[in-house]
C-alpha positions as YAML, in Angstrom:
chain: A
units: angstrom
residues:
- id: 1
  name: MET
  ca: [-0.01, 0.10, 0.07]
- id: 2
  name: SER
  ca: [2.81, 2.23, 0.64]
- id: 3
  name: LYS
  ca: [3.78, 2.01, -2.99]
- id: 4
  name: ASN
  ca: [0.37, 3.15, -4.13]
- id: 5
  name: ARG
  ca: [0.44, 6.15, -1.84]
- id: 6
  name: LYS
  ca: [3.67, 7.02, -3.09]
- id: 7
  name: THR
  ca: [2.44, 7.18, -6.78]
- id: 8
  name: ASP
  ca: [-0.60, 8.96, -5.58]
- id: 9
  name: ARG
  ca: [1.49, 11.56, -4.11]
- id: 10
  name: ASN
  ca: [3.59, 11.97, -6.93]
- id: 11
  name: ARG
  ca: [0.66, 12.31, -9.33]
- id: 12
  name: LYS
  ca: [-0.75, 15.14, -6.98]
- id: 13
  name: SER
  ca: [2.57, 16.88, -6.79]
- id: 14
  name: ARG
  ca: [3.18, 17.11, -10.34]
- id: 15
  name: PRO
  ca: [1.80, 20.13, -12.24]
- id: 16
  name: SER
  ca: [-0.91, 19.07, -14.69]
- id: 17
  name: ARG
  ca: [0.29, 21.57, -17.37]
- id: 18
  name: GLY
  ca: [3.83, 22.87, -17.35]
- id: 19
  name: THR
  ca: [5.15, 24.74, -20.43]
- id: 20
  name: GLY
  ca: [3.77, 22.17, -22.63]
- id: 21
  name: GLY
  ca: [0.35, 22.86, -21.12]
- id: 22
  name: LYS
  ca: [0.37, 26.26, -22.37]
- id: 23
  name: LEU
  ca: [1.57, 25.41, -25.99]
- id: 24
  name: THR
  ca: [-1.34, 22.69, -25.84]
- id: 25
  name: ALA
  ca: [-4.02, 25.10, -24.89]
- id: 26
  name: PHE
  ca: [-2.80, 27.63, -27.70]
- id: 27
  name: LEU
  ca: [-2.80, 24.85, -30.28]
- id: 28
  name: ARG
  ca: [-6.34, 23.67, -29.32]
- id: 29
  name: PHE
  ca: [-7.67, 27.51, -29.43]
- id: 30
  name: PHE
  ca: [-5.75, 27.83, -33.01]
- id: 31
  name: TYR
  ca: [-7.34, 24.57, -34.28]
- id: 32
  name: ALA
  ca: [-10.96, 25.65, -33.14]
- id: 33
  name: VAL
  ca: [-10.31, 29.13, -34.87]
- id: 34
  name: ILE
  ca: [-9.25, 27.27, -38.01]
- id: 35
  name: ALA
  ca: [-12.25, 24.83, -37.83]
- id: 36
  name: VAL
  ca: [-14.80, 27.52, -37.35]
- id: 37
  name: SER
  ca: [-13.47, 29.66, -40.11]
- id: 38
  name: ALA
  ca: [-13.63, 26.63, -42.52]
- id: 39
  name: ILE
  ca: [-17.20, 26.02, -41.50]
- id: 40
  name: ALA
  ca: [-18.16, 29.56, -42.02]
- id: 41
  name: VAL
  ca: [-16.43, 29.80, -45.42]
- id: 42
  name: SER
  ca: [-18.09, 26.36, -46.65]
- id: 43
  name: GLY
  ca: [-21.29, 27.46, -45.06]
- id: 44
  name: GLY
  ca: [-21.27, 30.72, -46.93]
- id: 45
  name: ALA
  ca: [-20.28, 29.04, -50.33]
- id: 46
  name: ALA
  ca: [-23.12, 26.34, -49.91]
- id: 47
  name: PHE
  ca: [-25.55, 29.19, -49.24]
- id: 48
  name: ASP
  ca: [-24.48, 31.11, -52.38]
- id: 49
  name: ALA
  ca: [-24.90, 28.09, -54.49]
- id: 50
  name: MET
  ca: [-28.34, 27.30, -53.00]
- id: 51
  name: LYS
  ca: [-29.41, 30.89, -53.48]
- id: 52
  name: ARG
  ca: [-28.31, 30.59, -57.15]
- id: 53
  name: ARG
  ca: [-29.98, 27.30, -57.74]
- id: 54
  name: VAL
  ca: [-33.24, 28.34, -55.88]
- id: 55
  name: LEU
  ca: [-33.62, 31.80, -57.29]
- id: 56
  name: ALA
  ca: [-32.33, 31.20, -60.86]
- id: 57
  name: ASP
  ca: [-35.64, 29.92, -61.99]
- id: 58
  name: ARG
  ca: [-37.70, 32.83, -60.42]
- id: 59
  name: LYS
  ca: [-37.95, 36.14, -62.46]
- id: 60
  name: PRO
  ca: [-38.30, 39.16, -60.38]
- id: 61
  name: TYR
  ca: [-41.83, 40.60, -60.04]
- id: 62
  name: ARG
  ca: [-42.48, 43.24, -62.61]
- id: 63
  name: VAL
  ca: [-44.85, 45.74, -61.88]
- id: 64
  name: ARG
  ca: [-47.98, 45.00, -64.04]
- id: 65
  name: ARG
  ca: [-49.68, 48.28, -63.57]
- id: 66
  name: PHE
  ca: [-49.21, 51.63, -61.75]
- id: 67
  name: ASP
  ca: [-51.09, 54.82, -61.10]
- id: 68
  name: THR
  ca: [-50.10, 58.49, -60.40]
- id: 69
  name: LYS
  ca: [-51.30, 60.16, -57.49]
- id: 70
  name: ILE
  ca: [-50.88, 63.96, -56.91]
- id: 71
  name: VAL
  ca: [-49.91, 64.50, -53.30]
- id: 72
  name: GLN
  ca: [-51.05, 67.49, -51.15]
- id: 73
  name: VAL
  ca: [-53.88, 68.93, -53.25]
- id: 74
  name: PRO
  ca: [-54.90, 72.27, -52.00]
- id: 75
  name: ALA
  ca: [-58.41, 73.10, -51.02]
- id: 76
  name: PHE
  ca: [-58.92, 75.45, -54.19]
- id: 77
  name: ILE
  ca: [-58.33, 72.73, -56.55]
- id: 78
  name: PRO
  ca: [-61.23, 70.47, -57.39]
- id: 79
  name: CYS
  ca: [-60.54, 66.72, -57.06]
- id: 80
  name: ARG
  ca: [-61.67, 66.33, -60.59]
- id: 81
  name: VAL
  ca: [-58.81, 68.50, -61.71]
- id: 82
  name: ALA
  ca: [-56.19, 66.71, -59.62]
- id: 83
  name: ARG
  ca: [-57.44, 63.21, -61.15]
- id: 84
  name: ARG
  ca: [-57.33, 64.68, -64.60]
- id: 85
  name: ILE
  ca: [-53.70, 65.80, -63.97]
- id: 86
  name: ALA
  ca: [-52.80, 62.58, -62.70]
- id: 87
  name: ALA
  ca: [-54.47, 60.74, -65.69]
- id: 88
  name: ARG
  ca: [-52.78, 62.88, -68.24]
- id: 89
  name: SER
  ca: [-49.23, 62.48, -66.67]
- id: 90
  name: LEU
  ca: [-49.30, 58.68, -67.22]
- id: 91
  name: PRO
  ca: [-46.99, 57.83, -70.21]
- id: 92
  name: LYS
  ca: [-48.53, 55.35, -72.36]
- id: 93
  name: ASP
  ca: [-45.34, 53.48, -73.57]
- id: 94
  name: MET
  ca: [-43.14, 53.31, -70.54]
- id: 95
  name: ASP
  ca: [-42.55, 50.46, -68.09]
- id: 96
  name: PHE
  ca: [-42.69, 51.16, -64.27]
- id: 97
  name: ASP
  ca: [-38.97, 50.03, -64.02]
- id: 98
  name: HIS
  ca: [-37.98, 52.51, -66.91]
- id: 99
  name: PRO
  ca: [-35.14, 54.82, -65.83]
- id: 100
  name: ARG
  ca: [-36.78, 57.89, -67.39]
- id: 101
  name: LEU
  ca: [-40.33, 57.28, -66.08]
- id: 102
  name: CYS
  ca: [-40.27, 59.94, -63.27]
- id: 103
  name: ARG
  ca: [-38.75, 62.55, -65.56]
- id: 104
  name: GLN
  ca: [-41.36, 61.85, -68.14]
- id: 105
  name: ILE
  ca: [-44.19, 62.12, -65.70]
- id: 106
  name: ALA
  ca: [-42.74, 65.41, -64.38]
- id: 107
  name: GLU
  ca: [-42.74, 66.77, -68.15]
- id: 108
  name: LEU
  ca: [-46.36, 65.63, -68.68]
- id: 109
  name: ALA
  ca: [-47.70, 66.97, -65.36]
- id: 110
  name: ALA
  ca: [-46.00, 70.29, -65.91]
- id: 111
  name: ALA
  ca: [-47.66, 70.79, -69.33]
- id: 112
  name: ASP
  ca: [-50.71, 71.24, -67.58]
- id: 113
  name: GLY
  ca: [-52.02, 74.70, -67.14]
- id: 114
  name: MET
  ca: [-52.94, 74.53, -63.48]
- id: 115
  name: VAL
  ca: [-49.53, 73.27, -62.57]
- id: 116
  name: LYS
  ca: [-46.98, 76.00, -61.85]
- id: 117
  name: SER
  ca: [-43.97, 73.68, -61.19]
- id: 118
  name: VAL
  ca: [-43.38, 70.05, -60.34]
- id: 119
  name: ARG
  ca: [-41.49, 69.77, -57.00]
- id: 120
  name: ARG
  ca: [-40.77, 65.99, -56.95]
- id: 121
  name: VAL
  ca: [-41.97, 62.57, -58.56]
- id: 122
  name: SER
  ca: [-41.26, 59.55, -56.71]
- id: 123
  name: LYS
  ca: [-42.15, 55.79, -57.37]
- id: 124
  name: SER
  ca: [-42.76, 52.87, -55.00]
- id: 125
  name: ARG
  ca: [-44.24, 49.39, -55.10]
- id: 126
  name: SER
  ca: [-47.48, 48.88, -53.33]
- id: 127
  name: GLU
  ca: [-47.07, 47.40, -49.70]
- id: 128
  name: ASN
  ca: [-49.74, 44.64, -50.43]
- id: 129
  name: ASP
  ca: [-48.75, 43.56, -53.89]
- id: 130
  name: SER
  ca: [-45.37, 44.11, -55.34]
- id: 131
  name: ARG
  ca: [-46.79, 43.81, -58.74]
- id: 132
  name: VAL
  ca: [-48.61, 47.21, -58.41]
- id: 133
  name: GLY
  ca: [-46.73, 50.54, -58.32]
- id: 134
  name: GLN
  ca: [-47.46, 53.93, -57.16]
- id: 135
  name: VAL
  ca: [-46.07, 57.10, -58.60]
- id: 136
  name: TYR
  ca: [-46.47, 60.15, -56.35]
- id: 137
  name: VAL
  ca: [-46.36, 63.65, -57.92]
- id: 138
  name: ASP
  ca: [-45.92, 66.61, -55.61]
- id: 139
  name: VAL
  ca: [-46.77, 69.74, -57.60]
- id: 140
  name: GLU
  ca: [-47.20, 73.41, -56.96]
- id: 141
  name: PHE
  ca: [-50.48, 74.90, -58.44]
- id: 142
  name: ARG
  ca: [-51.18, 77.92, -59.90]
- id: 143
  name: LYS
  ca: [-53.57, 80.27, -57.52]
- id: 144
  name: PRO
  ca: [-56.71, 81.75, -59.38]
- id: 145
  name: PHE
  ca: [-55.94, 85.69, -58.73]
- id: 146
  name: ALA
  ca: [-58.83, 87.37, -60.83]
- id: 147
  name: ILE
  ca: [-61.66, 86.58, -63.09]
- id: 148
  name: VAL
  ca: [-61.30, 88.29, -66.40]
- id: 149
  name: GLU
  ca: [-64.11, 88.90, -68.94]
- id: 150
  name: ASN
  ca: [-63.11, 89.40, -72.57]
- id: 151
  name: GLU
  ca: [-64.92, 91.33, -75.39]
- id: 152
  name: PHE
  ca: [-67.08, 88.29, -76.24]
- id: 153
  name: GLY
  ca: [-68.37, 87.75, -72.80]
- id: 154
  name: SER
  ca: [-66.43, 84.70, -71.94]
- id: 155
  name: LYS
  ca: [-65.00, 84.69, -68.30]
- id: 156
  name: PHE
  ca: [-61.71, 83.03, -67.25]
- id: 157
  name: PHE
  ca: [-59.28, 82.76, -64.40]
- id: 158
  name: ILE
  ca: [-55.72, 84.28, -64.43]
- id: 159
  name: ASP
  ca: [-53.16, 84.03, -61.63]
- id: 160
  name: ARG
  ca: [-50.91, 86.81, -60.27]
- id: 161
  name: THR
  ca: [-48.50, 86.60, -63.18]
- id: 162
  name: GLY
  ca: [-51.26, 86.94, -65.77]
- id: 163
  name: ILE
  ca: [-51.30, 83.40, -67.08]
- id: 164
  name: ARG
  ca: [-54.66, 82.31, -68.17]
- id: 165
  name: LEU
  ca: [-55.86, 79.09, -66.27]
- id: 166
  name: PRO
  ca: [-57.63, 76.31, -67.92]
- id: 167
  name: SER
  ca: [-61.61, 76.72, -67.58]
- id: 168
  name: ASN
  ca: [-62.16, 73.03, -66.54]
...
């Protein structure tokens, strides 16, 4: 029994990790970092391959139809006039994703006699259905200043600069 006690004492008195223990701990950490990096790289490559395979067959949703809407219509502009401007500013031959769509809508809206200037045109997809688009047009309207009657008896509005406003 004394021999067993001696060996037990020797085991207890020996340090579990000496200089070799620090090196072993560093190598374990280094191997763990390399393994995690390899898993991350292979996982990213696998995800990219899966994304290409799954999404390759799908075509992105194209906006089938879109409408224009005049934002912040002042109280002196009738709703039918705002709807008329919005309807006339829809280009007939352009797609929603066309890069010049907003510029074309701004030009068409500015051509109306009631529009003084086009401040901004923006487009977005509908929140409910991504195949439906909405184009928002922010315009500054001409304010009627006076009613003018000509020699033939017809009356019309003019703004402060003297520009004749459309009758309807």
